[in-house]
N, C-alpha and C positions, 0 to 999 in steps of 0.2 A: 765902331766899325767891326770890331771882332765879334760882337754879339750878332750882328746882321749876317756875317759870313757863316757863323755856326748855324744859324736858323736856316739859311739856304742849303747848307750841307745836309741838315736833317731832313729837309723837304725832299731833296734828291734821293736820299736813302729810303724815305717812305714811298716814293714813286716806284723805286726799283723793287721794293718788297711787294707792292701791289701788283706789279707786272708779273712777279714770280708766283704770287698766289693765283692769279688768273690762269696761268699756264698749268697749274697743278689741278688734278681731279681726285676728289676724295674717293677711296675704295678702288682705285684703279690698280690692277696688278701688273707687275712687269712680266711681259711674255718672254719666257725662256724656251727656246726650241729644245724639245726632248724627243726621244724615240718612242713610238707607240708600242706599248706592251700588250701581249696577248693574255687573255684570261680564259683558261680552259676549265675553270671550276663549274661553269654553267652547263657543261656537257652532260653532267649527271642529271640535270633537270629535264633532258629530252627523253621522252619515253620511246621504247623500242617499237618499231612499226613492222607489222606482219603483212600488210597488203590485203587483209580480209575485208569483205564488204561490211561486216558489222562494226568494224573499228573506225579509226580516223581515216579520212580521205587522203590521197596523195598530196593534194594541194595544202591541206592543213599541216601535214608533216613538213613540207618544204617551207611553209610560211613561218613555222616556229623556228626552224634552223636559220633562216635568213634574218629574222628579228634578233635572235641572240648573237648572230655574227656581227651585226652593227654595234651592239653594246660591247662585245668582247674583242673586237678588232680582228676577226678571223679573215683569212684570205680565201680565195676560191679553192686552193689546194686543201686548206684546212676543212672547209665545208664538205669537200668530196670525201675526205677520210672519215669525217664524222657520219656522213650518210651511210657509208659502207659499214661502219661499226654498229649502227643502230638498226640495220635490216635484220629481220627474222622471218621464219616461216616461208610463205609463198614468195615474198620479196627477195629473201636471200637465195631461194632456189632459182628465181629468175636471174639474179645477178651472177650466180655461179655458172649458169649455162651460157653466158655471154663473155667470150674471152676478151673482147675489146673494152668491156666495162671493168673487168677485174684488174687489168694491168694498171701500174702506178701512173702512167702518163695520161690516163683518162681525165678529161676536164670535168669541172662541176656542171657546166651547162649541158654537156653531152649526157652525163649520168642522169641529170634531172629530166631531160627530154625523153630519154628512154623509159624511165620509170613512169612518167606522166602518160606516155602513149600506151604503156602496158596496163596500168592500174586506174586510169581515169574512167569515168562513167561513160558507157557507150550508148546510153539511152538517149533518144531524141528529145529536143526541147519541148515538144508537144506533150510528152509524158509528164513533165513537171508542171506544165500549164494545167493539165487536167487534175493532177494531185493537189495543186494549190486551190483550184476552184472547189474541189470536193473535200477539202480539209475540214475536220470537225473536232471540237474539243473532246478529249477523252473523259471518261468517268472520274478518274483520279488525277486528272491533269489540271494544274492551276492555270490561271489566265496568263501569267508570265511565261510559263513553259510552253503553252500553246502559241504565244507570240513568237518565241524563239524558233519554234518548229516552222511556223509560217515564213519567217525571215529566211531561214535556211533554204526552204523550197523556192522562195522568190529569187534568191541569188542565182539559182541555176536556170532561171528563165530570162536573165538579162543578157542581151547580146553585147559583145565587145566590138567597138569600132575605133578607128584612128582619129576621127574628127571629134574634138572636145565638145562642140556645140551639139552635135548629133547625139553623142553619148549622154550629155546632160538631159536631153529630151527623153531618151530611152529610160534613164534612171527615174525621171519624174513619172513616167507612165507605169513603171514597175512599182513605185511607191503607192500610187492610187490603186493598182491592182492588189497589192498586199493589204492595204487598208480594207478594201471591200471583202476580200476573202477572210480576213480576221474577224470582222464584225459579223459576217454571215455564219462563221463557224462556232461562235460562242453559244453556249447552251444555257437554258434556264432563265432565272431572273437577271443574271448578269448580262446575258445577251439582249434581253428586252430593254434593260436600262441603257446599254451602250447604243443600241439602235435608236432609242428615243432621243438621246443627246446629240447624235450625229457628229462625232468628232471629225476634225479636219486633218489630223495627222496620226501616224501610227503610235507615236509616243503618247499623245493625248488619249487615244483609245485604250492603250494598255494601262495607263494610270487610272482612268475611270473604271475599267474592269476590275482592277485590283482593289480599288476603294469599295466598290459594291460587293465584291467577294468577301472582303474583310468584315463589312457590316453584316452580311448574312451569317458568317461564321459566329460573330459575336451574339447575334440574336438567337442562334441555335444553342449556344453555350448558356445563355442566361435564361431563356424561356423554354428550351426544349424543342425537339423537332416537331411536335404536334401543334405548338403554338406559333409556329413561324408563319403559316399561311391562313389560319382560321382561329377564331375565338372558340373556346370550349362551349360557350352558351349558344353559339350559332351553328354548332354541328348537329346534324340530324341523322339518326340511324336509318339506313335504308331497309332494314328488316322489320322493325316495329314502328318506324316513323316517329319515334319519340326523340326529343332534343336532349343534348347533354352528354352523349356517349357515341362511340363508334360501333360498327357492326360486330367487330371482333370482341367487344366488351359487353355485348347485349346479353342480358339475363334470359330473355325469351329464347335466344338461340341455344343457350346451355340446356334449358328445360326440354326443348325440342330434340336435342341430341340424346338426352336420357330416354325420352319416349321412343325414339327410333331404336335405341339399344334394346329396350323392353320388347318392342314389337318384333324386331328381328330375331330375338331369342325365343319368343312365344309363338310367332305365327309363320315361321319359315316353311313349315310343312304346308301351310296355305290351304285354301278351299278351292274348289273348281271354279268358282266365280270370283274374280279379282275385285270387282266393284263391290259386291256384297260383303266380302271379307274386309275391305277397306272401311265401309260404313260401320260394320260391327266393331272394328278396332277403334274407330272414332267414338262411338257410343261407349265402348268399354273403357277407353282412357278417361272420358268425362266422369265416369262413375268411380274413378279412383284407380282401378286396375291392379294387377298383381305386381309383386316385386320380381327381380331378376331370377329368383330361385324357383318361381312357378313355371310350370310347363302346361301344354295343352291337356296332357293326360290327367293331371290332378287339378285342373282349373275348375272351380265350382261356380264361377260367375259368367262363364261363356254362355250366351243365349242358345236355346235349343234350335236345331235346324241349321246351325252354322258350324257344325263339327267338321273338321277336315276329313276328306274322303279317305285319307291314308290310314286312319285309325282302325284297329281290329278289335272286335269284341272277344273277351276271354271266355264267354259262355257258349255262343253259337258259332264262333270263329268267322263271323261275317264282318265286312268292312263298312265303315260309315257311322258307327255309333260306339259308345262305351258299354260296358257290361251292365251298369246300373240303369241304362236306358234300353236294354235289350227287350224286345217285345215277347220273346219266348220265355224269358225269365218272369215277366209280369203275368203271363198266362199260367206258368207253373206255380207262382205264388200270388194268387189274386188278392190276398188280404194284405199286400204290402210287405210280405215277409222277405221280399228280395233285398230290402235295405239291410236286413240283419244277416243276410247270407255272408257278408264279409267277415262276421265274427265267428263263423263255424270253423271247425278244424278241417284239415285236408281230407281225412277219411270221410267225414260227414259231407264235405263238398262233393266227393266222388259219388257217394250214395245219392245225393240230391240230383246230380246230373243224370244218373240212371233212372 
């Protein structure tokens, strides 16, 4: 009988232990009421706000303060003091001119409303509608940066209403408007690929645009900028119509530039007839032509009758021919002695002229 009694006592103890185990929860901490402490170390992370148009907006400034206030346990009085401490420039000047805002009893809501009314954007909503529709990706702007800019513009086009269902519909319309503006503003191959894929959400469009953008950057790094859009063998020069090179690398272009330099140096004085001079230059270049050191005066290969009219003969002082072609000199020296006239001394030349 004693053994049976001991067994029953043990069973009762086991049941009590099971009941106690069921009431216990593993990892449950005992809640001890304690006073909430304030953490002012995050105040240094708030940047000073000047109220200028190029900087942060007034809504971004107050949004940062309210977010840190929830983490650090700041009261409204603490937030008002922090706002006054972080104002600089135009914002501090505005605050100094309002006595009711400077006093210590000013509430945080009053201070916030006064700054929002003063420094909030005064432009109408239609202005941001137009900017969102005309948004285009910049030359050095990535797909993600362009998406962030479009989101910021879209946020300023959303109307705020009290009804949650109506606000939900307005937000959905804004999302569709944002997606259409973003796809339309993408440039180059990235924009073409995104339009072809037709994404259904802004996140999907940005992800696709970034992927295509990274692929194009990799192709440019590996194959070079010339091999991104066309194969070298498929390229045709539009100057000489020969395949395999660009017009800037065309050898025919380089030779034509050299010919133009020679022609410009040798024929600038020109003849009275432009077409005749051009035909003579073409024939002259085909025969080899002079170097850049040659001029019209000492050119021996220029055809007769195409001498520039601005040349003056040293023998008869007439224009239109050189001395060796002077008809008076040929009459004076009928036996061709005019060609040896060049070798005479100056005194002999004067006597010959007489």
